[in-house]
C-alpha positions in Angstrom: 38.2 -34.2 14.7 37.2 -32.4 11.5 34.3 -33.9 9.4 35.7 -32.4 6.2 39.1 -32.3 4.8 40.2 -29.5 2.5 41.9 -31.9 0.1 39.0 -34.1 -0.9 35.3 -33.5 -1.3 34.9 -37.2 -2.3 35.3 -38.2 1.3 32.3 -36.0 2.1 30.0 -38.3 0.1 31.7 -41.4 1.4 31.2 -40.7 5.1 27.7 -39.3 4.8 28.6 -35.8 6.1 27.3 -34.2 2.9 23.9 -35.5 3.6 23.9 -33.9 7.1 25.1 -30.6 5.7 22.4 -30.7 3.0 19.8 -31.6 5.6 20.8 -28.8 8.0 20.9 -26.3 5.0 17.3 -27.3 3.9 15.9 -27.1 7.4 17.6 -23.8 8.2 16.4 -22.4 4.8 12.8 -23.4 5.6 12.8 -21.8 9.0 14.5 -18.6 7.7 12.0 -18.3 4.9 9.1 -18.4 7.3 10.9 -16.0 9.6 11.2 -13.6 6.7 7.5 -13.4 5.7 7.3 -9.9 7.1 10.1 -8.7 4.8 8.4 -10.4 1.8 5.2 -8.6 2.7 6.9 -5.2 3.0 8.9 -5.6 -0.3 5.6 -6.4 -2.1 3.8 -3.5 -0.5 6.7 -1.2 -1.4 6.0 -2.2 -5.1 9.3 -4.1 -5.2 11.1 -0.9 -5.0 14.5 -1.3 -3.2 14.7 2.3 -2.0 11.3 2.2 -0.2 12.2 -1.3 1.2 15.4 -0.1 2.8 13.8 3.1 4.0 11.4 0.9 5.9 14.1 -1.5 7.0 16.3 1.3 8.5 13.5 3.4 9.9 13.7 4.1 13.6 10.2 2.7 14.0 11.0 -0.7 12.3 11.7 -3.2 15.1 12.4 -6.2 12.9 16.1 -5.8 12.5 16.6 -5.5 16.3 14.3 -8.6 16.8 16.5 -10.6 14.4 19.6 -9.4 16.2 18.1 -10.6 19.5 17.2 -14.0 17.9 20.8 -14.3 16.7 22.3 -13.4 20.0 20.2 -15.8 22.0 20.9 -18.6 19.4 24.6 -17.9 19.4 25.0 -17.9 23.2 22.9 -21.0 23.7 24.7 -22.8 20.8 28.1 -22.0 22.2 27.2 -23.0 25.7 25.5 -26.3 24.7 28.3 -27.2 22.3 31.0 -26.8 25.0 28.9 -28.5 27.7 28.0 -31.6 25.7 31.3 -32.1 23.8 32.9 -34.1 26.6 29.9 -36.3 26.9 28.9 -37.2 23.4 31.7 -35.9 21.2 32.3 -32.7 19.4 30.3 -33.3 16.3 27.2 -34.4 18.1 27.6 -31.5 20.6 27.7 -29.0 17.7 24.4 -30.4 16.3 22.8 -30.0 19.7 24.0 -26.5 20.0 22.7 -25.6 16.6 19.4 -27.2 17.4 18.9 -24.4 20.1 19.1 -21.8 17.3 16.5 -23.7 15.3 14.2 -23.7 18.4 14.6 -20.0 18.9 13.8 -19.5 15.2 10.6 -21.5 15.6 9.6 -19.4 18.6 10.3 -16.2 16.6 8.1 -17.5 13.7 5.3 -18.3 16.1 5.4 -14.9 17.8 5.4 -13.1 14.4 2.5 -15.2 13.0 0.3 -14.0 15.8 0.4 -10.5 14.4 -2.1 -10.4 11.5 -1.0 -8.4 8.4 -3.4 -5.6 7.4 -3.0 -6.5 3.8 -1.9 -10.1 3.4 0.6 -11.3 0.9 -0.9 -11.3 -2.6 0.0 -14.7 -4.0 1.0 -13.5 -7.5 3.2 -15.4 -9.9 5.9 -12.9 -9.3 5.8 -13.6 -5.6 6.0 -17.3 -6.2 9.1 -16.8 -8.4 10.7 -14.6 -5.7 9.9 -17.1 -3.0 11.6 -19.9 -5.0 14.6 -17.8 -5.6 14.8 -16.7 -2.0 14.6 -20.2 -0.7 17.4 -21.2 -3.1 19.5 -18.3 -1.9 18.9 -19.2 1.8 19.8 -22.9 1.1 22.9 -22.1 -0.9 24.1 -19.5 1.6 23.7 -21.8 4.5 25.4 -24.7 2.8 28.2 -22.5 1.7 28.8 -21.2 5.2 28.8 -24.7 6.6 31.4 -25.9 4.0 33.5 -22.7 4.5 33.5 -23.0 8.3 34.6 -26.7 8.1 37.3 -25.8 5.7 38.6 -23.0 7.9 38.5 -25.1 11.0 40.6 -27.8 9.2 43.0 -25.2 7.7 43.8 -23.5 11.0 43.7 -26.7 13.0 41.9 -24.9 15.9 39.9 -27.2 18.3 37.9 -24.3 19.6 36.9 -23.2 16.1 36.1 -26.8 15.2 33.8 -27.1 18.2 32.0 -23.8 17.7 31.9 -23.5 14.0 28.2 -24.3 13.8 27.4 -21.5 16.2 28.4 -19.0 13.5 25.3 -20.2 11.6 23.2 -18.6 14.3 24.2 -15.2 12.8 22.5 -15.9 9.5 19.0 -14.6 10.4 20.5 -11.1 10.6 21.3 -11.3 6.9 17.8 -12.5 6.0 16.5 -9.0 4.8 19.6 -8.6 2.6 19.5 -12.2 1.2 15.8 -11.5 0.3 16.9 -8.4 -1.6 19.7 -10.4 -3.3 17.0 -12.9 -4.5 15.0 -10.0 -5.7 18.0 -8.7 -7.6 18.6 -12.0 -9.3 15.0 -12.2 -10.4 14.7 -8.6 -11.6 16.2 -8.9 -15.1 13.6 -11.6 -15.9 10.8 -9.6 -14.2 11.7 -6.6 -16.2 11.8 -8.6 -19.5 8.4 -10.1 -18.6 7.0 -6.7 -17.7 8.0 -5.3 -21.1 6.5 -8.3 -22.9 3.1 -7.8 -21.2 3.2 -4.1 -21.8 3.8 -4.6 -25.5 0.9 -7.0 -25.7 -1.4 -4.6 -23.9 -0.3 -1.7 -26.1 -0.9 -3.7 -29.3 -4.4 -4.7 -28.1 -5.4 -1.2 -27.0 -4.3 0.2 -30.4 -6.2 -2.4 -32.3 -9.6 -1.9 -30.5 -12.1 0.8 -31.6 -12.8 2.0 -28.1 -13.0 5.2 -26.2 -10.1 5.4 -23.7 -10.2 7.6 -20.6 -7.3 8.3 -18.3 -7.9 9.6 -14.8 -5.2 11.0 -12.6 -4.7 13.2 -9.5 -3.3 13.2 -6.0 -6.6 11.9 -4.6 -10.1 10.7 -5.7 -8.9 8.8 -8.7 -10.5 5.5 -7.7 -13.7 7.1 -6.6 -14.2 9.2 -9.8 -13.3 6.1 -11.9 -16.0 4.0 -10.1 -18.6 6.7 -10.3 -17.9 7.3 -14.0 -18.0 3.5 -14.7 -21.4 3.2 -13.0 -22.9 6.2 -14.8 -21.6 5.1 -18.3 -22.8 1.6 -17.7 -26.4 2.7 -18.0 -25.8 3.0 -21.8 -22.4 1.5 -22.7 -20.3 -1.6 -22.0 -17.5 -0.3 -19.8 -14.2 -1.8 -18.6 -12.2 -0.1 -15.9 -9.1 -0.9 -14.0 -10.2 -2.7 -10.7 -9.7 -1.3 -7.2 -6.5 0.8 -7.2 -4.8 -0.9 -10.2 -3.0 2.2 -11.4 0.4 0.9 -12.5 1.6 -0.3 -15.9 1.2 -3.9 -15.0 -2.1 -3.3 -13.3 -3.4 -1.7 -16.5 -1.9 -4.4 -18.7 -3.7 -7.1 -16.6 -7.0 -5.3 -17.1 -6.5 -4.9 -20.8 -6.3 -8.8 -21.1 -10.0 -8.8 -20.3 -10.9 -6.2 -22.9 -12.6 -7.3 -26.2 -14.4 -5.8 -29.1 -17.7 -5.7 -27.3 -16.5 -3.0 -24.9 -17.3 0.7 -25.7 -15.2 2.5 -23.1 -12.0 1.7 -21.2 -11.2 3.7 -18.1 -7.6 3.6 -16.7 -6.7 5.0 -13.3 -3.2 6.4 -13.5 -1.1 6.7 -10.3 2.4 8.1 -9.9 5.2 8.3 -7.3 7.8 10.0 -9.5 8.2 12.2 -12.6 7.6 10.3 -15.8 5.2 7.7 -14.3 2.1 9.3 -15.8 3.7 9.8 -19.2 4.6 6.1 -19.4 1.0 5.1 -18.5 -0.5 7.6 -21.0 1.8 6.3 -23.8 0.6 2.8 -23.0 -3.1 3.6 -23.0 -3.2 6.5 -25.5 -6.4 8.0 -24.0 -8.5 10.4 -25.9 -10.1 11.9 -22.7 -8.0 13.0 -19.7 -9.5 13.7 -16.2 -7.7 15.5 -13.3 -9.3 15.1 -9.9 -6.9 17.5 -8.1 -3.4 17.9 -6.9 -2.2 18.2 -3.3 0.8 17.4 -1.1 0.1 13.6 -1.2 3.3 11.6 -2.0 5.6 14.5 -1.4 7.9 11.9 0.1 8.7 10.8 -3.4 7.9 13.8 -5.5 9.8 16.1 -3.1 7.9 19.3 -4.1 4.4 20.2 -5.2 5.6 21.6 -8.6 7.0 18.2 -9.5 3.7 16.7 -8.5 1.8 19.1 -10.8 4.0 18.6 -13.8 3.8 14.8 -13.4 0.0 14.9 -13.3 -0.1 17.2 -16.3 1.8 14.5 -18.3 -1.6 12.9 -19.0 -2.8 16.0 -20.9 0.5 16.2 -22.8 -0.1 12.7 -24.2 -3.7 12.6 -25.2 -4.4 11.2 -28.6 -7.2 11.3 -31.2 -10.3 13.2 -30.2 -8.7 15.1 -27.3 -10.9 16.3 -24.4 -9.7 17.4 -21.0 -11.7 17.6 -17.8 -10.7 19.6 -14.7 -12.1 20.1 -11.2 -12.7 23.7 -10.3 -12.7 22.8 -6.6 -8.9 22.4 -6.5 -6.6 25.4 -7.1 -3.8 23.3 -8.7 -6.3 21.7 -11.1 -7.5 25.2 -12.2 -3.9 26.3 -12.6 -3.0 23.3 -14.7 -6.1 23.7 -16.9 -4.7 27.1 -18.1 -1.6 25.3 -19.5 -3.8 23.0 -21.7 -4.7 24.6 -25.1 -7.1 21.9 -26.3 -10.8 21.3 -25.8 -11.4 21.4 -22.1 -14.3 21.3 -19.6 -14.8 22.2 -16.0 -16.9 20.7 -13.2 -17.4 21.1 -9.5 -19.1 23.3 -6.9 -16.7 26.2 -7.4 -16.0 28.3 -10.5 -18.3 30.2 -12.8 -17.7 28.4 -16.1 -18.6 24.8 -15.0 -20.1 22.4 -17.6 -21.6 20.6 -14.6 -22.3 21.7 -11.0 -24.7 20.9 -8.2 -26.9 22.8 -5.8 -29.3 22.1 -2.9 -27.1 19.4 -1.3 -28.8 17.7 1.6 -26.9 15.0 3.6 -28.1 12.5 6.3 -27.2 9.1 7.6 -28.4 7.4 4.4 -26.6 9.5 1.9 -27.3 12.7 0.0 -29.7 14.4 -2.4 -28.9 17.3 -4.7 -29.7 19.0 -8.0 -27.3 18.3 -10.8 -27.1 21.2 -13.3 -25.6 20.7 -16.7 -25.0 23.9 -18.8 -27.8 24.3 -21.3 -30.0 21.6 -19.6 -32.7 21.6 -17.0 -31.5 20.6 -13.5 -32.2 17.0 -12.5 -32.8 15.6 -9.0 -30.2 13.1 -7.8 -29.7 10.9 -4.9 -26.7 8.8 -3.8 -25.5 6.7 -0.9 -22.2 8.5 -0.9 -21.4 11.1 1.8 -19.8 14.5 1.8 -19.6 17.5 -0.5 -16.4 16.1 -1.9 -18.5 13.2 -3.3 -20.7 15.6 -5.1 -17.6 17.2 -6.6 -16.5 13.9 -7.8 -19.9 13.1 -9.2 -19.9 16.5 -11.1 -16.5 15.7 -12.6 -17.6 12.2 -13.7 -20.9 13.6 -15.0 -19.1 16.1 -17.2 -17.3 13.2 -18.9 -20.4 11.2 -19.3 -22.3 14.1 -20.8 -19.6 14.7 -23.4 -19.6 11.1 -24.3 -23.3 11.2 -25.1 -25.4 10.5 -22.0 -28.4 12.8 -21.3 -29.0 14.5 -18.0 -31.7 12.0 -17.0 -29.4 9.0 -17.9 -26.7 10.5 -15.8 -29.1 11.0 -12.9 -30.2 7.3 -13.2 -26.5 6.2 -13.1 -25.9 8.4 -10.0 -28.7 6.6 -8.2 -26.9 3.3 -8.9 -23.6 4.3 -7.4 -22.5 2.0 -4.6 -20.3 3.0 -1.6 -16.7 3.0 -2.5 -14.9 0.6 -0.1 -13.1 2.4 2.8 -13.8 5.8 1.5 -16.3 7.5 3.9 -18.2 4.2 3.8 -21.1 3.7 6.3 -20.5 0.3 7.9 -23.7 -1.6 8.9 -23.9 -2.8 12.5 -26.5 -4.2 14.8 -25.9 -1.5 17.5 -27.2 2.0 17.7 -23.9 3.5 16.6 -22.7 5.0 13.4 -19.4 3.7 11.9 -17.7 5.5 9.1 -14.8 3.8 7.4 -12.5 6.2 5.7 -9.4 4.1 6.2 -8.1 4.2 2.6 -5.0 6.4 2.0 -6.1 9.6 3.6 -4.7 13.0 2.7 -5.2 16.6 3.7 -8.2 17.2 1.5 -9.6 13.8 2.6 -9.4 14.7 6.3 -11.2 18.0 5.7 -14.0 16.1 3.8 -14.2 13.5 6.7 -14.6 16.2 9.3 -17.4 17.8 7.3 -19.2 14.4 7.2 -18.5 13.9 10.9 -20.2 17.2 11.7 -23.5 16.1 10.0 -24.2 13.5 12.7 -25.4 13.9 16.2 -23.8 12.2 19.1 -20.3 11.8 20.6 -17.6 11.7 17.9 -14.8 9.2 18.3 -11.9 9.1 15.7 -9.3 6.4 15.3 -6.3 7.5 13.2 -2.6 6.9 12.6 -2.3 10.2 10.8 -1.0 11.1 7.4 2.1 9.7 5.6 4.2 10.0 2.5 4.4 13.8 3.0 8.2 14.0 3.1 9.5 17.0 5.0 5.9 18.3 5.5 4.7 15.3 7.3 5.2 16.7 10.8 3.6 20.0 9.9 0.6 18.4 8.3 0.0 16.0 11.1 0.3 18.8 13.7 -2.4 20.7 11.7 -4.4 17.5 11.4 -4.4 17.1 15.2 -5.6 20.7 15.6 -8.4 20.1 13.0 -9.4 16.9 14.8 -9.7 18.7 18.1 -12.4 21.0 16.6 -14.5 18.2 15.4 -14.0 15.1 17.5 -14.8 14.4 21.2 -12.3 11.5 21.6 -9.3 10.6 19.5 -7.5 7.3 19.6 -4.1 7.8 18.0 -2.8 4.6 16.4 0.9 3.6 16.2 4.1 5.4 16.9 4.7 6.8 13.4 2.9 10.2 13.9 1.6 9.9 17.4 3.6 12.6 19.1 2.9 15.2 16.4 -0.8 14.4 16.3 -1.2 14.5 20.1 0.6 17.9 20.2 -1.8 19.1 17.6 -4.8 17.9 19.6 -3.6 19.6 22.7 -2.8 22.8 20.8 -6.3 22.6 19.4 -7.8 22.6 22.9 -8.7 18.9 23.4 -8.5 17.7 27.0 -5.7 15.2 27.6 -8.1 12.6 29.1 -9.9 12.5 25.7 -6.7 11.6 23.9 -5.9 7.9 23.8 -2.9 6.0 22.3 -2.8 2.5 21.0 0.3 0.7 19.5 -1.8 -1.0 16.9 -5.3 -0.9 15.3 -6.3 -4.1 17.2 -5.3 -2.3 20.5 -7.2 0.7 19.3 -10.3 -1.3 18.8 -10.0 -2.7 22.3 -9.9 0.8 23.7 -12.9 1.7 21.5 -15.0 -1.2 22.8 -14.3 -0.1 26.3 -15.5 3.4 25.8 -18.2 2.9 23.2 -21.7 4.0 24.0 -25.1 3.9 22.2 -25.5 6.9 19.9 -21.7 7.3 19.3 -20.3 8.2 15.9 -17.0 6.4 15.1 -14.7 7.4 12.2 -11.7 5.3 11.1 -9.5 7.9 9.4 -6.7 6.3 7.4 -5.0 2.9 8.1 -1.3 2.7 7.4 0.0 -0.4 5.5 2.2 -2.9 7.1 5.4 -1.1 6.0 4.5 1.6 8.5 4.2 -0.9 11.4 
């Protein structure tokens, strides 16, 4: 009756059962691996941080645990019923395999349904991900095989015909454990990953210290990538510049960029991001920048920082760790930036549209559908005419800040103006999207925040026509999230004609804010996903409309 005896594993090899167990384990591991791709994606998007991963997993808005439970329940019921129905006809062992096959079928159906939902940001096929996938598959295989052997052993030990018949049905519960088995694989890999990370950081630090190069660190709650790209473009008119790509603002992101540095480069610009106290200090010690730039501080990432004072002190870590020829640059358009500048005793410069002691400011700003023109004024220099494809006064503020750095490095006002004219649109940051219809599409879908939404509304107001906004709201604001999204809804009501609220995460709060702000209920739409939102948009879109995509939450919010 029992395929395995507790007293001898040798018989397992003799009668071929071990091959069947191994085959079942491999096949089950393959299916569970593909059923877990969403969990792999979220773990990667959470920066391989366990706390963020489990916050997502246990969020009320995360449906994946309940979907796995449904998968397990269906598989368990069908497996038990089929095993009992077929046992009298074809024997207990064969009936068990037929029962378990139903679970595999349900798993295939689950994988197919999940694969139809496209990830906003697909899995990045890094070496770390490959190592994690190998470890995860090994854990799935070992766990499945172990459970099979254990169930057979228990069935033999207790001599229960019912348990012997239904023991494979218990395997149908394994999918519920997939998110935790993934984290177990992550934990097994982590010592090696940490050792590898320290090795790469040591190499990067050694290389940076050996090069005769000007190093610039840029931090802030917002605008880091934009200021970095602007500064890189301006400096490139005269110097050979290397900057961290896209939003690479972590130690490993910087270390990967340093690998491409060589002695022909004149300037290295490092974007420095943070989610907790000490993050900027670690980055600053890695890079040892001579110049530090603060774009501004707001309530972005309060979910991890907890309070604004911690955010401020973390951003200021950059200026506490400058080296060599130390120069600090602060925006006067942000109160927290001005406040932190007072704490810095070294050589410092100010830039922006506010304040009276700016090294660089701008006047006569004119904006249209093609971009902006303005006069850039550097203290002690004649004003120069500038034009850019960027939109919004906040873009001019960013240009002023980058221009102040460029001027102190050695560029003239005319060289800076030339560089400003070469600036390209920054992807997903109030970017005008070309289209073959008589509509205006503005893509501001990257990581929006309170200051960013205000800038977006200002840009929206510069265009004629009916304004339609698609947004999931603001996230990572901790206890302030509901308050800020309520205010965001009120703000939207004053500037937009139609709002399509995306996803459940902030929908109720935003809709309440829109109603409080005076928007008619018929002009407020709801869509469960961006794809559904685009379907609603296509139904109501008319010639002459202006469409703004304001923020787009990553997959760990969906």
